[in-house]
Structure formats: C-alpha cells, structure tokens
C-alpha angles and dihedrals in degrees: 000000000000123000089255093053090050093048093049090048094049090050090050094051094048091048089055096042092245096129089141091059088049092052089049097046106028108028127086118232085239095059121155117201118191125191127185095243146023141301102059092007092158126008129179131211131350093303092058090045089053095049090047091051091048091050089051094051093045092052107032136053108202113216099174139349138187126201122198124219111267126264110213130200118171107302096347132078137178135210129187116219125194116197136187104197140160118221100228100210094052102025090229113151120206146158124229142180121215134180114211118198117200130194121205124205127173092355097306136090104255101170134029127179127185128211125198147128100287091184099071 
C-alpha cells in the first residue's frame, strides 16, 4: 500500500470508529505514539497503544468527532481531528482540535505524533 492508501484507510476507520481495525491492519508492531503531555506521553508497540486506548476510554466520554481528509507528503501524512469530550473524573466537557502526523515505513504506520493545546 502507498502512503496515500494507508492515510485514506486510516481516515475511513477513524470516521467509522474502527480504530482497532486500523491498528491491526495499518500499524507496525514497532509503532511509537507521542502525545504532548503525560500520562501516556510516549508509548511503544501494540501493548503501549492498547494501554493508551484503555486509559482514554476510562477517562473520556466522546460525544462527537470530526476527521479531516488526509494531507500526504512522501512517506508522511497529517489528519486534523476535532473532538467533543467529557473528562469522566471531573465531569468537564470541552472541545479540542488536534493535528496528527503519521510516518509510514515499509507499508505500515510506524510513528504517530499528536499536536494540540495541552493547557485547555
């Protein structure tokens, strides 16, 4: 698969809430995932991705999301995500935008990094 193919499939999976399918099909076992803040600032491999996903589900209720079309450049692509969530422990509801940058190597996503306002 080309980087464009991978990017389009990831967007399709994210739009249909099939992130697990994306991880299984599109991600390298050596994936590195980087956030702007703790906890889970940097995780590695499928085990790290699973722990990060579990942490997210335990701490956030997602009311709505929007996922942009991907923008591809060589072996990188970016996607903009908008989310309306409630932080379960505090009950605080907020909306946020984030840019995700993905790097593809040997036909798999092997690095993802997320950029957002970590002060909100």
